[in-house]
C-alpha positions in Angstrom: 39.7 -11.4 -20.1 39.6 -7.8 -22.4 42.1 -8.9 -24.5 40.0 -12.0 -25.5 36.9 -10.3 -25.7 38.8 -7.5 -27.9 39.7 -10.5 -30.4 36.8 -12.4 -30.7 34.9 -8.8 -31.7 37.4 -8.5 -34.8 36.9 -12.0 -35.3 33.0 -11.7 -36.0 33.6 -8.5 -37.3 35.5 -10.1 -40.0 33.2 -12.8 -40.3 30.4 -10.5 -41.0 31.7 -9.6 -44.7 31.4 -13.2 -46.3 29.5 -12.9 -49.9 25.8 -12.7 -50.0 23.4 -12.3 -53.2 20.6 -9.6 -53.3 17.2 -10.1 -55.2 15.5 -6.4 -55.5 12.8 -5.5 -57.6 9.4 -3.3 -57.7 6.1 -4.9 -57.3 3.1 -3.4 -59.6 -0.3 -4.5 -59.8 -2.0 -5.3 -63.3 -3.5 -1.9 -63.1 -0.1 -0.1 -62.9 -0.2 0.8 -59.4 2.4 0.0 -57.0 1.8 -2.5 -54.6 2.9 -1.4 -50.9 3.3 -3.8 -47.9 2.9 -6.9 -49.9 4.9 -9.8 -48.3 8.1 -11.1 -50.1 9.5 -14.3 -49.5 13.0 -16.2 -50.3 12.2 -20.0 -49.6 14.2 -23.1 -50.1 13.1 -25.1 -53.2 13.7 -28.5 -51.2 11.8 -28.1 -47.5 10.1 -24.9 -47.8 12.4 -23.3 -45.3 12.1 -19.5 -44.9 15.4 -17.7 -45.8 14.6 -14.3 -45.6 11.2 -12.0 -45.7 10.4 -8.2 -46.6 7.5 -6.2 -46.7 7.3 -3.8 -49.8 7.5 -0.2 -49.2 5.2 2.7 -50.0 6.9 2.4 -53.4 6.4 -1.4 -53.7 10.2 -1.8 -53.4 11.6 -4.8 -51.7 15.2 -6.1 -51.1 16.0 -9.8 -50.3 19.2 -11.4 -49.6 20.4 -15.3 -49.7 23.5 -17.2 -50.1 24.5 -19.6 -53.6 21.8 -21.5 -54.7 18.0 -22.5 -56.0 15.0 -20.6 -54.3 11.2 -19.9 -54.6 10.5 -16.5 -54.7 6.8 -15.8 -53.1 4.7 -12.9 -53.3 1.6 -13.1 -50.5 -0.9 -10.3 -50.3 -4.0 -10.2 -47.7 -3.3 -14.2 -47.3 -3.1 -14.9 -51.0 -0.6 -16.2 -52.7 0.3 -13.9 -55.9 3.1 -15.2 -57.4 5.7 -18.1 -57.2 8.6 -18.7 -59.6 11.7 -20.3 -59.3 15.2 -18.5 -59.3 18.8 -19.7 -58.6 21.4 -17.3 -57.5 24.9 -17.0 -58.3 24.9 -12.8 -58.6 22.9 -10.2 -57.5 19.0 -10.0 -59.3 17.3 -6.9 -60.3 14.1 -8.4 -60.9 12.3 -4.8 -62.0 9.1 -4.4 -62.0 7.2 -7.8 -61.1 3.4 -7.6 -62.0 0.8 -9.4 -60.1 -2.9 -9.8 -60.5 -5.1 -8.4 -57.8 -8.7 -9.9 -57.4 -9.8 -6.4 -56.4 -8.6 -3.2 -58.4 -6.8 -0.7 -55.9 -7.3 2.8 -55.7 -5.1 3.4 -52.8 -3.5 1.2 -50.4 -3.9 2.3 -47.1 -3.0 -0.1 -43.9 -5.3 0.3 -41.2 -5.4 -1.3 -38.0 -2.3 -1.4 -36.1 -1.5 -3.4 -33.0 -3.6 -4.1 -30.5 -3.3 -2.4 -27.1 -2.2 -5.5 -25.1 -0.4 -8.4 -26.6 0.4 -11.8 -24.8 3.3 -13.7 -25.5 4.6 -17.0 -23.7 7.0 -14.9 -21.1 5.6 -11.6 -21.2 2.6 -9.1 -21.6 3.6 -6.0 -24.2 1.5 -2.6 -23.5 1.3 -0.7 -27.0 1.7 2.6 -25.6 0.7 4.6 -28.9 -2.4 3.0 -28.4 -3.4 4.3 -24.9 -4.4 8.1 -24.6 -3.9 8.2 -21.0 -0.3 7.7 -21.7 0.0 10.3 -24.6 1.7 13.5 -24.2 3.3 12.6 -20.7 6.7 10.7 -19.5 7.5 7.1 -19.3 6.6 7.3 -15.6 2.8 8.1 -16.7 3.2 5.5 -19.1 3.7 2.8 -16.4 1.1 4.0 -14.0 -1.3 3.2 -17.1 0.6 -0.2 -17.7 -1.7 -3.4 -16.9 -0.3 -5.0 -14.3 2.2 -2.6 -13.2 1.7 -0.2 -9.5 3.7 3.3 -9.1 3.7 4.1 -5.5 5.7 6.5 -3.6 9.3 5.7 -5.1 8.6 2.0 -5.9 7.8 0.5 -9.2 6.1 -3.0 -8.7 4.1 -5.8 -9.8 0.5 -5.9 -8.4 1.2 -8.0 -5.5 4.5 -8.3 -5.6 8.0 -6.8 -5.0 10.0 -4.4 -6.5 10.7 -4.7 -10.5 14.2 -3.8 -12.0 13.6 -1.4 -15.1 15.5 -1.6 -18.8 15.5 0.7 -21.6 15.8 -1.0 -24.9 17.0 -4.4 -23.1 19.9 -2.4 -21.2 19.3 -2.2 -17.4 19.1 0.9 -15.9 21.5 0.8 -12.3 19.1 3.4 -10.6 16.7 3.0 -7.7 14.0 4.9 -5.8 13.8 8.6 -6.8 16.9 8.8 -8.8 15.1 6.1 -10.9 11.7 8.0 -11.0 13.3 11.7 -11.7 15.7 9.4 -14.8 11.6 8.2 -16.2 10.7 11.7 -16.0 13.3 12.8 -18.7 11.5 10.0 -20.9 8.6 11.5 -23.4 5.9 8.7 -23.4 5.5 9.7 -26.8 9.1 8.5 -27.7 8.2 5.1 -26.3 6.9 2.1 -28.7 5.7 -0.6 -26.1 6.4 -1.4 -22.4 7.0 -5.5 -22.3 6.0 -6.7 -18.5 8.3 -10.0 -18.2 7.3 -11.7 -14.6 9.8 -14.4 -14.9 12.6 -13.2 -17.5 14.4 -15.7 -19.4 18.1 -16.7 -18.6 19.2 -14.4 -21.7 18.3 -11.4 -19.4 20.3 -10.6 -15.9 19.1 -12.6 -13.2 18.8 -9.2 -11.2 14.7 -8.3 -10.0 13.0 -9.8 -7.3 9.9 -9.8 -9.0 10.7 -9.8 -12.7 11.5 -7.0 -15.4 9.9 -4.0 -17.0 11.6 -3.3 -20.5 11.0 -0.1 -21.8 11.2 0.1 -25.7 11.7 3.3 -27.4 10.9 4.1 -31.2 13.2 3.1 -34.2 13.6 5.7 -36.9 11.6 4.3 -39.6 12.5 2.6 -43.0 12.5 5.5 -46.3 11.4 8.1 -43.8 11.9 11.1 -42.0 10.2 13.4 -39.5 10.5 16.2 -37.1 8.0 16.8 -33.9 7.4 19.2 -31.9 5.8 18.7 -28.9 4.8 20.8 -25.4 2.5 20.2 -22.4 1.1 22.5 -19.5 0.3 20.2 -16.4 -1.2 21.8 -13.3 -1.4 20.2 -9.8 -1.0 22.2 -6.8 1.6 24.0 -8.9 2.6 24.3 -12.9 4.8 22.3 -14.5 5.7 22.9 -18.8 7.4 20.4 -20.6 8.7 20.9 -23.9 10.7 19.4 -26.8 11.5 18.1 -30.2 12.5 15.1 -31.8 14.3 14.3 -35.1 14.2 10.6 -37.1 15.8 10.1 -40.4 16.3 6.4 -42.4 17.9 6.4 -45.4 19.8 3.6 -47.1 22.0 2.4 -44.8 21.7 5.3 -42.2 19.3 5.6 -39.7 19.2 8.3 -37.0 16.8 9.2 -34.2 17.8 12.7 -32.2 15.2 14.1 -29.0 15.6 16.8 -26.8 13.3 17.6 -23.9 12.9 20.0 -21.0 10.7 20.0 -17.8 10.5 22.6 -15.5 8.1 23.3 -12.4 7.4 22.5 -9.2 5.6 19.6 -7.0 4.7 18.7 -3.7 4.8 15.7 -1.2 3.2 15.6 1.8 3.3 13.0 4.4 1.5 13.0 8.1 3.0 10.2 10.4 2.0 9.3 13.6 3.7 7.3 16.3 2.5 5.9 19.7 5.0 5.7 22.5 2.4 4.7 24.9 3.6 7.6 27.4 3.3 10.5 24.3 1.9 10.3 20.9 4.1 11.7 18.1 2.1 13.8 15.4 4.3 14.6 12.4 4.1 16.3 9.2 6.1 17.1 6.5 5.6 19.4 3.6 7.9 19.7 0.9 8.0 22.1 -2.2 10.3 21.0 -5.0 11.2 22.8 -8.0 12.5 20.8 -11.0 14.4 21.5 -13.9 15.1 18.3 -15.8 17.1 18.8 -19.3 17.2 15.3 -21.2 18.9 13.9 -24.5 18.8 10.7 -26.9 20.9 10.0 -29.7 20.8 6.8 -31.9 22.4 6.2 -35.2 22.9 3.3 -36.9 25.0 2.0 -40.3 24.0 -1.2 -42.4 27.7 -1.9 -43.3 26.0 -4.7 -45.5 23.2 -7.0 -45.6 24.7 -9.1 -42.9 26.0 -6.5 -40.8 24.5 -3.6 -38.4 26.2 -1.3 -36.2 24.8 1.5 -33.8 25.4 4.1 -31.5 23.1 5.0 -28.3 23.5 7.9 -26.0 20.9 8.6 -23.2 21.4 11.6 -21.2 20.0 14.2 -18.2 20.7 17.0 -16.1 18.6 17.9 -13.3 18.6 20.8 -11.2 16.6 20.2 -8.0 15.7 22.8 -5.5 13.9 22.0 -2.1 11.6 23.7 0.5 10.7 21.9 3.2 9.0 22.3 6.3 8.3 19.6 9.1 7.3 19.4 12.8 6.5 17.4 15.4 3.3 18.0 17.9 3.8 15.5 20.8 1.3 14.9 23.3 2.2 13.0 26.8 -0.1 11.2 29.2 0.7 13.5 31.8 -1.4 16.3 29.7 2.0 18.1 28.7 2.4 19.3 24.9 5.9 19.8 23.3 6.7 21.3 20.0 9.8 20.5 17.5 9.8 22.7 14.4 12.4 22.8 11.5 12.5 24.3 8.2 15.1 23.5 5.6 16.0 24.2 2.0 18.1 21.5 -0.4 19.7 21.7 -3.5 20.5 19.0 -5.6 22.3 19.0 -9.1 22.4 15.2 -10.6 23.6 14.2 -14.0 23.7 10.8 -15.8 24.8 9.6 -19.1 24.6 6.1 -20.8 26.6 5.2 -24.2 25.7 1.8 -26.1 27.6 0.5 -29.1 25.9 -2.2 -30.3 26.7 -4.6 -33.3 24.4 -7.2 -35.0 26.1 -9.6 -37.2 23.6 -12.3 -39.3 25.8 -15.6 -39.5 24.0 -17.2 -42.1 20.6 -16.7 -44.1 18.4 -19.0 -41.6 18.6 -16.6 -38.2 21.6 -17.4 -36.8 23.3 -14.4 -35.7 24.8 -12.6 -32.7 25.0 -9.2 -31.4 27.7 -7.5 -29.4 27.0 -4.4 -26.3 29.3 -2.4 -24.9 28.2 -0.2 -22.2 29.3 2.5 -19.8 26.9 4.5 -17.4 28.0 7.5 -15.4 25.6 8.7 -12.5 26.4 11.7 -10.3 24.4 13.6 -7.8 25.3 16.7 -5.5 22.9 17.1 -2.4 23.2 19.9 -0.2 21.1 20.0 2.8 20.5 23.3 5.4 17.9 23.3 8.1 17.5 25.1 11.4 15.5 23.1 14.3 13.8 24.8 17.2 12.8 22.5 20.2 11.3 24.3 23.2 12.6 21.7 25.8 15.9 20.0 24.2 19.2 21.8 25.7 19.5 22.9 21.7 17.2 25.1 21.5 17.9 26.3 17.9 19.9 24.2 16.2 21.3 24.8 12.5 22.7 21.9 9.8 24.8 21.8 7.0 24.3 18.4 5.0 26.4 17.5 2.2 27.0 14.2 0.2 28.2 13.6 -3.2 27.0 9.9 -4.8 29.1 9.0 -8.0 28.8 5.9 -10.1 30.3 4.3 -12.8 29.3 1.2 -14.7 30.9 -0.7 -17.6 30.0 -4.1 -19.3 30.0 -5.8 -22.1 27.9 -8.3 -23.6 27.4 -10.9 -26.4 24.1 -13.0 -26.9 24.1 -15.5 -30.1 20.7 -16.7 -31.6 21.2 -20.1 -33.5 17.9 -21.6 -35.1 18.2 -25.0 -36.0 15.8 -27.7 -38.0 15.0 -29.1 -34.6 15.4 -26.5 -32.2 16.7 -23.0 -31.0 19.7 -22.6 -29.0 20.4 -18.9 -27.4 23.5 -18.9 -25.6 25.8 -15.7 -24.7 27.4 -14.1 -21.5 28.5 -10.7 -19.8 30.8 -9.0 -18.0 30.2 -5.9 -15.5 32.3 -3.6 -13.1 30.3 -0.9 -11.0 31.7 1.4 -8.5 30.1 4.1 -6.8 31.1 6.5 -4.1 29.5 8.2 -1.4 30.8 11.2 0.3 29.2 13.0 3.1 29.6 15.3 5.8 27.0 16.8 8.2 27.5 19.7 10.6 25.2 20.8 13.3 25.4 23.9 15.7 24.0 25.1 18.7 22.6 28.6 18.4 23.2 29.1 21.8 27.1 28.7 22.0 27.9 28.9 18.3 29.7 25.4 18.5 29.7 22.1 16.8 27.7 19.4 18.2 30.0 16.3 18.5 27.6 13.6 19.0 25.7 14.2 15.2 28.4 16.1 13.5 30.0 13.6 11.1 32.1 13.0 8.0 32.1 9.9 6.1 33.1 8.4 2.9 32.3 4.7 1.8 33.0 3.2 -1.4 31.8 0.0 -3.0 32.6 -2.1 -5.8 30.4 -4.6 -7.5 31.8 -7.1 -10.3 29.5 -9.5 -12.5 30.2 -12.3 -14.8 27.4 -14.0 -16.3 27.0 -16.8 -19.2 23.8 -18.5 -19.8 22.3 -20.9 -22.4 18.6 -21.5 -23.4 16.8 -24.2 -25.9 13.5 -23.6 -27.3 11.9 -26.2 -29.2 8.1 -26.8 -30.8 6.7 -30.4 -30.5 3.7 -31.7 -32.5 0.8 -31.6 -30.8 0.5 -27.8 -29.7 3.7 -28.0 -27.1 6.2 -25.4 -27.0 9.4 -25.7 -24.6 11.9 -23.4 -23.5 14.5 -24.0 -21.0 17.6 -22.2 -19.6 20.1 -21.9 -17.3 22.1 -18.7 -16.0 25.0 -18.8 -14.0 26.7 -15.3 -12.2 29.5 -14.7 -10.2 29.7 -11.6 -8.0 32.2 -9.9 -6.3 31.4 -7.1 -3.9 33.9 -4.6 -1.6 32.7 -2.0 0.4 34.8 0.4 2.7 33.4 3.1 5.4 36.3 5.1 6.4 34.4 6.7 9.6 33.2 3.2 10.8 36.5 1.5 10.0 34.6 -1.3 8.0 35.6 -3.0 4.7 33.8 -5.6 3.7 34.5 -8.4 1.0 32.4 -11.5 -0.4 32.4 -13.4 -3.6 29.5 -15.9 -4.3 28.6 -18.1 -7.4 24.9 -18.5 -7.8 22.4 -20.3 -10.7 19.3 -19.6 -12.0 17.3 -21.6 -13.9 14.4 -21.3 -16.1 11.5 -23.4 -17.4 8.7 -22.7 -20.1 5.7 -24.9 -21.3 3.3 -24.1 -23.4 0.1 -26.2 -24.9 -1.9 -25.1 -27.1 -5.2 -27.1 -27.2 -6.9 -25.3 -30.5 -7.0 -22.0 -31.5 -8.9 -20.4 -28.7 -7.5 -22.6 -25.9 -3.9 -22.7 -24.6 -2.1 -23.4 -21.4 1.4 -22.5 -20.0 3.6 -23.0 -17.1 6.8 -20.8 -16.0 9.3 -21.3 -13.3 12.3 -19.0 -12.5 15.0 -18.0 -9.9 15.9 -14.6 -9.2 18.1 -12.2 -6.9 17.5 -8.9 -5.8 20.3 -7.0 -4.7 20.5 -4.2 -2.0 20.7 -0.4 -3.9 24.0 1.7 -3.1 21.7 4.0 -1.5 20.8 0.8 0.9 24.2 -0.4 2.0 25.5 3.3 2.8 26.2 3.9 6.4 26.2 7.6 6.2 23.5 9.4 8.2 21.2 11.4 6.0 19.0 14.2 8.4 15.9 15.3 7.5 15.5 17.0 10.7 17.5 17.0 14.2 15.0 14.1 15.4 15.2 11.8 12.0 17.4 10.6 9.9 18.1 7.7 7.3 21.1 5.1 7.1 22.0 1.9 5.3 23.6 -1.0 6.3 27.0 -2.3 4.4 26.3 -5.7 6.0 22.7 -6.2 4.0 22.6 -9.8 1.8 20.4 -10.2 -1.3 17.3 -11.7 -1.2 16.5 -14.6 -3.8 12.8 -15.4 -5.0 11.8 -18.9 -6.6 8.7 -18.3 -8.9 6.0 -20.5 -10.6 3.3 -19.6 -12.9 0.4 -20.9 -14.4 -1.6 -19.5 -17.0 -4.8 -20.2 -19.3 -5.7 -18.1 -22.3 -9.2 -18.3 -23.6 -8.6 -16.6 -27.3 -8.0 -12.8 -27.1 -10.6 -12.4 -24.2 -9.6 -14.4 -20.9 -6.6 -14.9 -19.2 -6.0 -16.4 -15.9 -2.8 -16.8 -14.0 -2.1 -18.7 -10.9 1.3 -17.6 -8.9 3.5 -18.8 -6.2 6.8 -17.0 -4.8 9.0 -17.6 -2.2 11.4 -14.8 -1.0 14.5 -15.3 1.2 16.5 -12.8 2.8 13.7 -10.0 2.5 15.4 -6.8 2.8 13.7 -3.3 3.4 13.4 -0.3 5.4 12.5 -0.3 9.1 11.5 2.2 11.7 13.8 2.2 14.9 13.1 4.3 17.8 14.9 6.1 20.2 13.0 6.7 22.4 14.9 8.6 25.4 16.9 10.6 22.4 13.2 11.2 20.7 14.8 9.7 17.6 13.2 7.7 14.7 15.8 6.2 12.6 15.1 4.6 9.3 17.3 1.6 8.6 17.5 -1.1 6.0 17.7 -4.7 7.1 17.2 -8.1 6.3 14.2 -9.2 7.7 12.6 -12.8 6.8 10.8 -14.7 4.7 8.4 -14.0 2.6 5.4 -16.9 0.9 2.9 -15.2 -1.9 0.0 -17.2 -3.5 -2.0 -15.2 -6.2 -4.8 -15.0 -8.8 -4.4 -12.5 -11.8 -7.5 -12.4 -13.6 -7.5 -10.4 -17.4 -10.6 -9.8 -19.5 -10.0 -8.0 -22.7 -13.6 -7.4 -24.7 -15.0 -5.5 -27.5 -18.1 -4.3 -26.8 -18.7 -2.8 -30.3 -17.0 -1.4 -32.7 -15.9 1.5 -31.2 -15.6 0.4 -27.3 -12.6 -1.8 -26.5 -12.1 -2.7 -22.9 -9.6 -4.1 -20.9 -10.0 -5.3 -17.2 -7.7 -7.5 -14.6 -8.8 -8.3 -11.0 -6.0 -9.4 -8.9 -6.4 -11.4 -5.4 -3.2 -13.0 -3.3 -2.3 -14.1 -0.1 0.6 -12.8 1.6 2.9 -14.1 4.4 6.2 -13.1 6.0 8.0 -14.7 8.9 9.9 -12.3 10.3 13.6 -12.5 11.9 14.2 -9.1 12.8 14.5 -7.4 16.5 11.8 -4.6 15.6 9.6 -7.0 14.2 7.6 -9.8 15.8 6.2 -13.2 14.5 4.1 -14.0 11.5 2.7 -11.5 9.2 -0.3 -12.8 6.9 -3.1 -11.4 5.3 -5.2 -10.6 2.3 -4.5 -8.4 -0.6 -6.0 -7.3 -4.0 -7.1 -4.5 -6.6 -9.2 -4.3 -9.7 -8.3 -2.5 -12.5 -10.1 -1.4 -15.7 -9.6 0.4 -18.6 -12.0 1.8 -21.4 -11.1 3.1 -24.4 -13.9 4.6 -27.1 -13.8 6.1 -30.6 -16.0 9.3 -30.8 -16.4 9.5 -34.6 -16.4 7.6 -38.0 -13.0 9.3 -39.3 -11.7 7.8 -36.3 -9.6 11.2 -35.1 -11.2 11.8 -31.2 -10.8 8.8 -28.5 -11.6 8.9 -25.2 -10.4 6.9 -22.5 -10.7 5.9 -18.7 -9.8 3.9 -16.3 -10.6 2.9 -12.3 -8.1 1.5 -10.0 -9.8 -0.3 -6.7 -7.2 -1.3 -4.1 -8.5 -4.0 -1.4 -7.4 -3.3 2.0 -3.7 -4.6 1.9 -1.9 -7.0 4.7 1.2 -7.1 2.9 4.5 -7.8 4.4 4.4 -6.3 8.4 2.7 -3.2 7.1 -1.1 -2.4 6.2 -2.5 -0.1 4.0 -6.0 1.2 3.8 -8.1 0.4 0.8 -8.5 3.6 -2.0 -9.4 4.3 -5.5 -8.0 6.1 -8.2 -9.8 7.4 -11.4 -8.1 8.6 -14.5 -9.6 10.0 -18.0 -8.4 11.1 -21.4 -9.1 12.6 -24.6 -7.2 12.3 -27.7 -7.5 14.0 -31.2 -5.7 14.0 -34.1 -6.3 16.4 -36.4 -4.8 17.9 -40.0 -4.2 14.4 -41.4 -2.7 13.1 -38.1 -0.2 15.7 -38.1 -1.4 17.6 -35.0 -2.0 15.7 -32.1 -4.1 17.0 -29.0 -4.3 15.1 -25.5 -6.5 16.5 -22.7 -5.4 14.5 -19.5 -7.4 14.2 -16.0 -5.3 12.1 -13.8 -6.0 11.1 -10.0 -9.8 12.9 -10.0 -10.4 11.5 -6.6 -7.0 12.5 -5.0 -5.6 9.1 -3.6 -4.2 9.5 -0.5 -3.5 5.8 0.7 -2.7 5.5 4.7 0.3 3.0 5.9 -0.2 1.1 9.2 3.0 -0.6 10.6 3.8 -2.2 14.0 7.9 -2.0 14.2 10.0 -1.8 17.3 6.8 -2.3 19.3 5.7 0.9 17.9 2.0 1.5 16.5 2.8 3.7 13.3 1.2 5.3 10.7 2.1 7.4 7.2 -0.6 9.1 5.0 1.4 10.3 1.9 0.6 12.3 -0.9 2.2 12.6 -4.2 1.1 15.5 -5.9 -0.6 13.0 -8.2 -3.9 15.0 -8.7 -3.4 16.9 -12.1 -4.8 18.0 -15.5 -2.6 18.0 -18.1 -3.0 19.7 -22.0 -0.4 18.6 -24.5 0.1 19.0 -28.2 2.6 17.6 -30.8 2.9 18.2 -34.6 4.7 16.2 -37.0 6.4 17.3 -40.0 7.0 14.2 -42.3 8.2 13.5 -45.7 5.6 14.1 -48.2 7.3 12.8 -50.8 7.3 9.2 -49.4 3.8 10.1 -48.7 3.6 8.1 -45.3 0.2 9.9 -44.4 -1.5 7.4 -46.5 -0.7 4.3 -43.7 -1.7 4.6 -40.2 1.5 2.2 -38.8 4.9 2.3 -39.5 6.6 -0.1 -42.0 8.7 -1.6 -38.9 5.3 -2.7 -37.0 3.7 -4.2 -40.1 7.6 -6.1 -40.5 7.0 -7.2 -37.0 4.0 -8.8 -37.7 5.8 -11.7 -39.8 7.6 -12.9 -36.6 4.8 -13.0 -34.2 
């Protein structure tokens, strides 16, 4: 298969050098000024199909390409056709200065406006991060916290009312989950993010992984005929201070495009959790206070080269190195029904050193001038995590009065993948097809030594050594079609097939498991535009959620002598069928009704060994879940300086449990309200105020309940020195959110009140050094964004 793939790669590369002709020139007005940001088209002379389009740059230059034949050269500006002329392409053309007449005399061409904060497409919602003051000056996790329909809580990123989502960076899946994913996102500056796509029901082109959809974080590109250097820093004060420093260099000229970014984040944060377990004969009140020192260093490097007008190749690198030190104090106060009282105390330190590197080689080849193209992506990802945890526990009743532990674990993940995607537009429909192969191997090596202080000997009951290895190979192919029909209809269908082989090995448990399966994932999208203001859409899709590598690791990881977490190598993936109906009224109102059915739901449960005084956090497939919900979005402009975005979500959740630790049927209503207000504070549009409020209704989702709670955030954004200097002051979680989770597991009532150091203020600043010769300060949006408007 590798030989065949390499042969196809070479064949397509050779094909990309086929001859094409160029038409170039410069637009000037009747007064002699260069005409920037005018739309230039090359149109077929018979059917008036647009072959290629371009926007003139700051000096008025443009470049178009087409194969041999007769065309119409067309110039448009602000909706008016300024020029049309026939040209015959038999060679390269340089039209020189092309003069056009404007109705108004231009003194300076300035592009105002820019994209909206929220954009909606048939299969996704797009949040433009640049337009959000609250997202500025932070990291990718900060940007996700203010992204509509996205919820960041504990170690999970999810849609409001739905399950855990998968995260992509520039259309490439991130093979991390839980705290590893959160730490990775903290290394990506929010100022490097162009937009965030929230895809509730992804098309067949994307991996079927992701129980409730995908989040695609799109990073900024180097802009055309442009270079700049950005220096940034931020001070963040929660319980402890955190410092953030970074720099960015981008360059694009002629055939080369380069983007380089480095970032350093250092400081302390806290995590607290107050837990209660009611064992009927005793009440356990547990607490955890963890202080973590993070030292995060990350880098991004992207280089692209335009071989010719048809072929572009690129190389991308993302990576980070994290050194983490934790100091944790935990304890249990045990109140017996007899009136007796017992204390267990634990103090511990842990060191974690981790790194991950991701390399991507990509190729884009245009097959013709009508839009047919293919892309090839070759990816390599490596993640390594070394953790050592030492703690001492004191129990005044246990035979082991003082116990010292030494936990060590090493996790190593490697992934190789190759993907090819074809986009083939025809006159009567558009065809998309492609495939992907992926190879993943993860190794977990753990040792845990527990020593009794009284005897100085190891305690054999809990001392362990284990080696867990997991391999997963995946081959996928997809096909999708899209067709616009007269009368306002747009229909898109797709089918993705995935063949998966898994193999796991646990040496200590003498367990070796193999599994092969083939699954099909259909998608359907139907959109109907009644008129310019009213449109309806329907979508259906099937998805899969595979357990994370840590979820399947049977190694025991102790947090104290009475509590440990353990994975399950026999976990099965869960499957979800989801459909959604949406009505949009102009850009004002969007109403969505959705339903999902999840089979073989898996997650963390708490198992209680009362005789041994142990709480064990296990992973299991525990039931089938159904959810019906309503989501309402309102975008409104009260005045020219005040933009408002609000959403309301209400859903009903029903879980039919089949685990020995859960009983019967769990059901109930949940919902949330989110409102964000953005105000322009001065005429020059350099001062901005933004604040948001989130209210979460009492939740009855799955087998647990969460009390109602609120969040309030505010930010001020200031542009100075001709928008070269950006200042942002942000207040996050002003109300200091501490939600409490209630559940009944293993017939034990329990509660968890967690706090993740979310209340803080942050001051950040960045300064941009630009290429003044290109006079880029005259515009408020980049050339790339203007080009994107032509495709929307």
